PDB file with one MODEL, atoms N, CA, C and O in Angstrom:
MODEL        1
ATOM      1  N   HIS A   1       0.833  -1.048   0.388  1.00  0.00           N
ATOM      2  CA  HIS A   1       0.285   0.066  -0.097  1.00  0.00           C
ATOM      3  C   HIS A   1       0.677   1.003  -0.251  1.00  0.00           C
ATOM      4  O   HIS A   1      -0.056   1.991  -0.188  1.00  0.00           O
ATOM      5  N   GLN A   2       1.945   1.099  -0.508  1.00  0.00           N
ATOM      6  CA  GLN A   2       2.997   2.194   0.070  1.00  0.00           C
ATOM      7  C   GLN A   2       3.374   3.525   0.929  1.00  0.00           C
ATOM      8  O   GLN A   2       3.972   4.557   0.625  1.00  0.00           O
ATOM      9  N   GLY A   3       2.788   3.075   2.096  1.00  0.00           N
ATOM     10  CA  GLY A   3       3.134   3.582   3.299  1.00  0.00           C
ATOM     11  C   GLY A   3       1.417   4.177   3.684  1.00  0.00           C
ATOM     12  O   GLY A   3       1.314   4.927   4.655  1.00  0.00           O
ATOM     13  N   LYS A   4       0.761   3.988   3.277  1.00  0.00           N
ATOM     14  CA  LYS A   4      -0.913   4.001   3.546  1.00  0.00           C
ATOM     15  C   LYS A   4      -1.673   3.152   4.232  1.00  0.00           C
ATOM     16  O   LYS A   4      -1.316   1.974   4.223  1.00  0.00           O
ATOM     17  N   ILE A   5      -2.573   3.429   4.789  1.00  0.00           N
ATOM     18  CA  ILE A   5      -3.254   2.371   5.804  1.00  0.00           C
ATOM     19  C   ILE A   5      -4.856   2.024   4.825  1.00  0.00           C
ATOM     20  O   ILE A   5      -5.517   2.828   4.169  1.00  0.00           O
ATOM     21  N   GLY A   6      -5.046   0.879   5.003  1.00  0.00           N
ATOM     22  CA  GLY A   6      -6.491   0.074   4.382  1.00  0.00           C
ATOM     23  C   GLY A   6      -7.074  -0.776   5.492  1.00  0.00           C
ATOM     24  O   GLY A   6      -6.325  -1.070   6.423  1.00  0.00           O
ATOM     25  N   VAL A   7      -8.274  -1.186   5.497  1.00  0.00           N
ATOM     26  CA  VAL A   7      -8.863  -1.948   6.109  1.00  0.00           C
ATOM     27  C   VAL A   7      -9.904  -2.703   5.133  1.00  0.00           C
ATOM     28  O   VAL A   7     -10.424  -2.149   4.165  1.00  0.00           O
ATOM     29  N   LYS A   8     -10.101  -3.825   5.454  1.00  0.00           N
ATOM     30  CA  LYS A   8     -11.132  -4.188   4.347  1.00  0.00           C
ATOM     31  C   LYS A   8     -11.684  -5.374   5.219  1.00  0.00           C
ATOM     32  O   LYS A   8     -10.987  -6.272   5.692  1.00  0.00           O
ATOM     33  N   PHE A   9     -13.015  -5.243   5.356  1.00  0.00           N
ATOM     34  CA  PHE A   9     -14.104  -6.347   5.994  1.00  0.00           C
ATOM     35  C   PHE A   9     -15.167  -7.099   5.230  1.00  0.00           C
ATOM     36  O   PHE A   9     -15.572  -6.508   4.229  1.00  0.00           O
ATOM     37  N   ASN A  10     -15.501  -7.828   5.389  1.00  0.00           N
ATOM     38  CA  ASN A  10     -16.587  -9.025   4.919  1.00  0.00           C
ATOM     39  C   ASN A  10     -17.790  -8.700   5.553  1.00  0.00           C
ATOM     40  O   ASN A  10     -17.630  -8.710   6.774  1.00  0.00           O
ATOM     41  N   VAL A  11     -18.940  -8.414   5.212  1.00  0.00           N
ATOM     42  CA  VAL A  11     -20.360  -8.351   5.864  1.00  0.00           C
ATOM     43  C   VAL A  11     -21.431  -9.025   5.382  1.00  0.00           C
ATOM     44  O   VAL A  11     -22.571  -8.561   5.347  1.00  0.00           O
ATOM     45  N   GLY A  12     -20.903 -10.797   4.766  1.00  0.00           N
ATOM     46  CA  GLY A  12     -21.003 -11.519   4.736  1.00  0.00           C
ATOM     47  C   GLY A  12     -21.614 -11.505   2.844  1.00  0.00           C
ATOM     48  O   GLY A  12     -21.513 -12.656   2.419  1.00  0.00           O
ATOM     49  N   THR A  13     -21.874 -11.052   2.329  1.00  0.00           N
ATOM     50  CA  THR A  13     -21.864 -10.980   1.076  1.00  0.00           C
ATOM     51  C   THR A  13     -20.820 -10.232   0.026  1.00  0.00           C
ATOM     52  O   THR A  13     -20.452 -10.586  -1.095  1.00  0.00           O
ATOM     53  N   ASP A  14     -20.459  -8.976   0.875  1.00  0.00           N
ATOM     54  CA  ASP A  14     -19.559  -8.615  -0.272  1.00  0.00           C
ATOM     55  C   ASP A  14     -18.734  -7.826   1.132  1.00  0.00           C
ATOM     56  O   ASP A  14     -19.094  -7.585   2.284  1.00  0.00           O
ATOM     57  N   ASP A  15     -17.334  -7.564   0.275  1.00  0.00           N
ATOM     58  CA  ASP A  15     -16.121  -7.456   0.885  1.00  0.00           C
ATOM     59  C   ASP A  15     -16.153  -5.856   1.010  1.00  0.00           C
ATOM     60  O   ASP A  15     -16.487  -5.306  -0.039  1.00  0.00           O
ATOM     61  N   ILE A  16     -15.827  -4.867   2.256  1.00  0.00           N
ATOM     62  CA  ILE A  16     -15.921  -3.377   2.400  1.00  0.00           C
ATOM     63  C   ILE A  16     -14.828  -2.977   2.727  1.00  0.00           C
ATOM     64  O   ILE A  16     -14.339  -3.297   3.811  1.00  0.00           O
ATOM     65  N   ALA A  17     -14.009  -1.935   1.579  1.00  0.00           N
ATOM     66  CA  ALA A  17     -12.680  -1.272   1.841  1.00  0.00           C
ATOM     67  C   ALA A  17     -12.993  -0.524   2.183  1.00  0.00           C
ATOM     68  O   ALA A  17     -14.150  -0.110   2.114  1.00  0.00           O
ATOM     69  N   ILE A  18     -11.630   0.208   2.954  1.00  0.00           N
ATOM     70  CA  ILE A  18     -11.897   1.887   3.500  1.00  0.00           C
ATOM     71  C   ILE A  18     -10.554   2.181   3.665  1.00  0.00           C
ATOM     72  O   ILE A  18      -9.996   1.507   4.530  1.00  0.00           O
ATOM     73  N   GLU A  19      -9.774   3.121   2.992  1.00  0.00           N
ATOM     74  CA  GLU A  19      -8.718   3.101   2.956  1.00  0.00           C
ATOM     75  C   GLU A  19      -8.350   5.193   2.955  1.00  0.00           C
ATOM     76  O   GLU A  19      -8.913   6.145   2.414  1.00  0.00           O
ATOM     77  N   GLU A  20      -7.159   5.048   3.857  1.00  0.00           N
ATOM     78  CA  GLU A  20      -6.599   6.576   4.292  1.00  0.00           C
ATOM     79  C   GLU A  20      -5.551   6.804   2.671  1.00  0.00           C
ATOM     80  O   GLU A  20      -4.865   5.959   2.097  1.00  0.00           O
ATOM     81  N   VAL A  21      -5.744   7.962   2.381  1.00  0.00           N
ATOM     82  CA  VAL A  21      -4.869   7.973   0.851  1.00  0.00           C
ATOM     83  C   VAL A  21      -3.778   9.040   1.216  1.00  0.00           C
ATOM     84  O   VAL A  21      -2.637   9.028   0.753  1.00  0.00           O
ATOM     85  N   ASN A  22      -4.344  10.106   2.239  1.00  0.00           N
ATOM     86  CA  ASN A  22      -3.110  10.843   2.312  1.00  0.00           C
ATOM     87  C   ASN A  22      -2.387  10.864   3.197  1.00  0.00           C
ATOM     88  O   ASN A  22      -1.326  11.483   3.126  1.00  0.00           O
ATOM     89  N   ALA A  23      -2.715  10.276   4.143  1.00  0.00           N
ATOM     90  CA  ALA A  23      -1.309  10.297   5.666  1.00  0.00           C
ATOM     91  C   ALA A  23      -0.496   9.239   5.008  1.00  0.00           C
ATOM     92  O   ALA A  23      -0.952   8.380   4.254  1.00  0.00           O
ATOM     93  N   ILE A  24       0.852   9.388   5.388  1.00  0.00           N
ATOM     94  CA  ILE A  24       1.764   8.113   4.815  1.00  0.00           C
ATOM     95  C   ILE A  24       2.427   8.050   6.349  1.00  0.00           C
ATOM     96  O   ILE A  24       2.902   8.997   6.977  1.00  0.00           O
ATOM     97  N   ILE A  25       2.313   6.597   6.780  1.00  0.00           N
ATOM     98  CA  ILE A  25       2.435   5.888   7.793  1.00  0.00           C
ATOM     99  C   ILE A  25       3.794   5.203   8.026  1.00  0.00           C
ATOM    100  O   ILE A  25       4.209   4.852   9.131  1.00  0.00           O
ATOM    101  N   ASN A  26       4.666   5.005   6.441  1.00  0.00           N
ATOM    102  CA  ASN A  26       6.187   4.296   6.817  1.00  0.00           C
ATOM    103  C   ASN A  26       6.831   5.041   6.986  1.00  0.00           C
ATOM    104  O   ASN A  26       7.715   4.980   6.131  1.00  0.00           O
ATOM    105  N   ASP A  27       7.031   6.097   7.865  1.00  0.00           N
ATOM    106  CA  ASP A  27       8.176   7.160   8.094  1.00  0.00           C
ATOM    107  C   ASP A  27       8.694   6.853   9.490  1.00  0.00           C
ATOM    108  O   ASP A  27       9.066   7.778  10.212  1.00  0.00           O
ATOM    109  N   GLY A  28       8.725   5.836   9.816  1.00  0.00           N
ATOM    110  CA  GLY A  28       9.385   5.444  11.094  1.00  0.00           C
ATOM    111  C   GLY A  28       8.658   6.007  12.452  1.00  0.00           C
ATOM    112  O   GLY A  28       9.182   5.789  13.545  1.00  0.00           O
ATOM    113  N   LYS A  29       7.536   6.677  12.350  1.00  0.00           N
ATOM    114  CA  LYS A  29       7.131   7.237  13.513  1.00  0.00           C
ATOM    115  C   LYS A  29       5.734   6.628  13.892  1.00  0.00           C
ATOM    116  O   LYS A  29       4.980   6.195  13.021  1.00  0.00           O
ATOM    117  N   TYR A  30       5.357   6.610  15.496  1.00  0.00           N
ATOM    118  CA  TYR A  30       4.386   6.533  15.895  1.00  0.00           C
ATOM    119  C   TYR A  30       3.070   6.893  15.636  1.00  0.00           C
ATOM    120  O   TYR A  30       2.678   7.980  16.062  1.00  0.00           O
ATOM    121  N   HIS A  31       2.249   6.106  14.953  1.00  0.00           N
ATOM    122  CA  HIS A  31       0.710   6.882  14.709  1.00  0.00           C
ATOM    123  C   HIS A  31      -0.115   5.971  15.245  1.00  0.00           C
ATOM    124  O   HIS A  31      -0.032   4.783  15.558  1.00  0.00           O
ATOM    125  N   VAL A  32      -1.290   7.179  15.287  1.00  0.00           N
ATOM    126  CA  VAL A  32      -2.547   6.684  16.266  1.00  0.00           C
ATOM    127  C   VAL A  32      -3.690   6.141  14.440  1.00  0.00           C
ATOM    128  O   VAL A  32      -3.858   6.829  13.434  1.00  0.00           O
ATOM    129  N   VAL A  33      -4.141   4.897  14.707  1.00  0.00           N
ATOM    130  CA  VAL A  33      -5.502   4.664  14.010  1.00  0.00           C
ATOM    131  C   VAL A  33      -6.442   4.459  14.711  1.00  0.00           C
ATOM    132  O   VAL A  33      -6.471   3.914  15.815  1.00  0.00           O
ATOM    133  N   ARG A  34      -7.451   4.988  13.961  1.00  0.00           N
ATOM    134  CA  ARG A  34      -9.095   4.933  14.484  1.00  0.00           C
ATOM    135  C   ARG A  34      -9.583   4.542  13.600  1.00  0.00           C
ATOM    136  O   ARG A  34      -9.507   5.094  12.502  1.00  0.00           O
ATOM    137  N   PHE A  35     -10.538   2.958  13.939  1.00  0.00           N
ATOM    138  CA  PHE A  35     -11.611   2.567  13.007  1.00  0.00           C
ATOM    139  C   PHE A  35     -12.569   2.019  13.692  1.00  0.00           C
ATOM    140  O   PHE A  35     -12.305   1.796  14.873  1.00  0.00           O
ATOM    141  N   THR A  36     -13.718   1.703  13.271  1.00  0.00           N
ATOM    142  CA  THR A  36     -15.117   1.860  13.627  1.00  0.00           C
ATOM    143  C   THR A  36     -16.041   1.510  12.468  1.00  0.00           C
ATOM    144  O   THR A  36     -16.122   2.011  11.347  1.00  0.00           O
ATOM    145  N   ARG A  37     -16.764   0.447  13.078  1.00  0.00           N
ATOM    146  CA  ARG A  37     -17.730  -0.108  11.967  1.00  0.00           C
ATOM    147  C   ARG A  37     -18.803  -0.852  12.927  1.00  0.00           C
ATOM    148  O   ARG A  37     -18.691  -1.421  14.013  1.00  0.00           O
ATOM    149  N   SER A  38     -19.879  -0.605  12.068  1.00  0.00           N
ATOM    150  CA  SER A  38     -21.239  -0.553  12.492  1.00  0.00           C
ATOM    151  C   SER A  38     -22.099  -1.344  11.072  1.00  0.00           C
ATOM    152  O   SER A  38     -22.597  -0.660  10.177  1.00  0.00           O
ATOM    153  N   GLY A  39     -22.152  -2.978  11.082  1.00  0.00           N
ATOM    154  CA  GLY A  39     -22.710  -3.055  10.133  1.00  0.00           C
ATOM    155  C   GLY A  39     -21.605  -3.274   8.825  1.00  0.00           C
ATOM    156  O   GLY A  39     -20.557  -3.912   8.727  1.00  0.00           O
ATOM    157  N   GLY A  40     -22.460  -2.336   7.791  1.00  0.00           N
ATOM    158  CA  GLY A  40     -21.181  -2.097   6.723  1.00  0.00           C
ATOM    159  C   GLY A  40     -20.958  -1.235   6.652  1.00  0.00           C
ATOM    160  O   GLY A  40     -20.564  -0.937   5.525  1.00  0.00           O
ATOM    161  N   ASN A  41     -20.985  -0.030   7.734  1.00  0.00           N
ATOM    162  CA  ASN A  41     -20.340   1.381   7.609  1.00  0.00           C
ATOM    163  C   ASN A  41     -19.365   1.451   8.175  1.00  0.00           C
ATOM    164  O   ASN A  41     -19.208   0.578   9.029  1.00  0.00           O
ATOM    165  N   ALA A  42     -18.390   2.345   8.028  1.00  0.00           N
ATOM    166  CA  ALA A  42     -16.915   2.003   8.900  1.00  0.00           C
ATOM    167  C   ALA A  42     -16.215   3.405   8.763  1.00  0.00           C
ATOM    168  O   ALA A  42     -16.360   3.961   7.674  1.00  0.00           O
ATOM    169  N   THR A  43     -15.652   3.894   9.495  1.00  0.00           N
ATOM    170  CA  THR A  43     -14.727   4.930   9.838  1.00  0.00           C
ATOM    171  C   THR A  43     -13.139   4.747  10.061  1.00  0.00           C
ATOM    172  O   THR A  43     -12.690   3.771  10.661  1.00  0.00           O
ATOM    173  N   LEU A  44     -12.391   5.693   9.566  1.00  0.00           N
ATOM    174  CA  LEU A  44     -11.077   5.364   9.574  1.00  0.00           C
ATOM    175  C   LEU A  44     -10.437   6.398   9.720  1.00  0.00           C
ATOM    176  O   LEU A  44     -10.718   7.255   8.882  1.00  0.00           O
ATOM    177  N   GLN A  45      -9.499   6.744  10.625  1.00  0.00           N
ATOM    178  CA  GLN A  45      -8.641   8.120  11.204  1.00  0.00           C
ATOM    179  C   GLN A  45      -7.500   7.934  11.213  1.00  0.00           C
ATOM    180  O   GLN A  45      -7.284   6.874  11.800  1.00  0.00           O
ATOM    181  N   VAL A  46      -6.429   8.485  10.807  1.00  0.00           N
ATOM    182  CA  VAL A  46      -5.400   8.422  11.329  1.00  0.00           C
ATOM    183  C   VAL A  46      -4.615   9.852  11.680  1.00  0.00           C
ATOM    184  O   VAL A  46      -4.673  10.995  11.229  1.00  0.00           O
ATOM    185  N   ASP A  47      -3.985   9.297  12.540  1.00  0.00           N
ATOM    186  CA  ASP A  47      -3.653  10.464  13.892  1.00  0.00           C
ATOM    187  C   ASP A  47      -4.419  12.213  13.482  1.00  0.00           C
ATOM    188  O   ASP A  47      -5.379  12.279  14.251  1.00  0.00           O
ATOM    189  N   ASN A  48      -4.392  13.024  12.970  1.00  0.00           N
ATOM    190  CA  ASN A  48      -5.459  14.122  13.473  1.00  0.00           C
ATOM    191  C   ASN A  48      -5.652  14.545  11.619  1.00  0.00           C
ATOM    192  O   ASN A  48      -5.833  15.743  11.402  1.00  0.00           O
ATOM    193  N   TRP A  49      -5.618  13.754  10.575  1.00  0.00           N
ATOM    194  CA  TRP A  49      -6.102  13.718   9.750  1.00  0.00           C
ATOM    195  C   TRP A  49      -7.720  13.807   9.468  1.00  0.00           C
ATOM    196  O   TRP A  49      -8.248  13.070  10.300  1.00  0.00           O
ATOM    197  N   PRO A  50      -8.520  14.291   8.799  1.00  0.00           N
ATOM    198  CA  PRO A  50     -10.157  14.090   8.468  1.00  0.00           C
ATOM    199  C   PRO A  50     -10.467  12.392   8.823  1.00  0.00           C
ATOM    200  O   PRO A  50      -9.660  11.472   8.691  1.00  0.00           O
ATOM    201  N   VAL A  51     -11.510  12.326   9.180  1.00  0.00           N
ATOM    202  CA  VAL A  51     -12.099  11.215   9.217  1.00  0.00           C
ATOM    203  C   VAL A  51     -12.560  10.422   7.884  1.00  0.00           C
ATOM    204  O   VAL A  51     -13.172  11.172   7.124  1.00  0.00           O
ATOM    205  N   ILE A  52     -12.454   9.386   7.509  1.00  0.00           N
ATOM    206  CA  ILE A  52     -12.873   9.052   6.098  1.00  0.00           C
ATOM    207  C   ILE A  52     -14.105   8.203   6.852  1.00  0.00           C
ATOM    208  O   ILE A  52     -13.997   7.615   7.928  1.00  0.00           O
ATOM    209  N   GLU A  53     -15.326   8.289   5.999  1.00  0.00           N
ATOM    210  CA  GLU A  53     -16.260   7.369   5.980  1.00  0.00           C
ATOM    211  C   GLU A  53     -16.611   6.870   4.895  1.00  0.00           C
ATOM    212  O   GLU A  53     -16.404   7.310   3.764  1.00  0.00           O
ATOM    213  N   ARG A  54     -17.299   5.683   5.295  1.00  0.00           N
ATOM    214  CA  ARG A  54     -17.439   4.378   4.257  1.00  0.00           C
ATOM    215  C   ARG A  54     -18.884   4.123   4.421  1.00  0.00           C
ATOM    216  O   ARG A  54     -19.191   3.336   5.317  1.00  0.00           O
ATOM    217  N   TYR A  55     -20.143   4.830   3.474  1.00  0.00           N
ATOM    218  CA  TYR A  55     -21.295   4.008   3.707  1.00  0.00           C
ATOM    219  C   TYR A  55     -21.700   3.236   2.936  1.00  0.00           C
ATOM    220  O   TYR A  55     -22.829   3.662   2.696  1.00  0.00           O
ATOM    221  N   PRO A  56     -21.541   2.291   2.313  1.00  0.00           N
ATOM    222  CA  PRO A  56     -21.869   1.373   1.139  1.00  0.00           C
ATOM    223  C   PRO A  56     -23.343   1.438   0.640  1.00  0.00           C
ATOM    224  O   PRO A  56     -24.199   1.673   1.493  1.00  0.00           O
ATOM    225  N   ALA A  57     -23.749   1.243  -0.721  1.00  0.00           N
ATOM    226  CA  ALA A  57     -25.185   1.491  -1.169  1.00  0.00           C
ATOM    227  C   ALA A  57     -25.758  -0.037  -0.616  1.00  0.00           C
ATOM    228  O   ALA A  57     -26.943  -0.340  -0.757  1.00  0.00           O
TER     229      ALA A  57
ENDMDL
END
């Protein structure tokens, strides 16, 4: 993923993916990653970057 973080999870019939494309995490520093999921809905945040939200159709 070239220094980026993503999560893929299965909701029974589909794989759902969410990725933070702006934050680079392979810089040798510690990072805070927050992931939440409720059914097929998910949020992902790295450090203080904006929260990425995924609400599949």
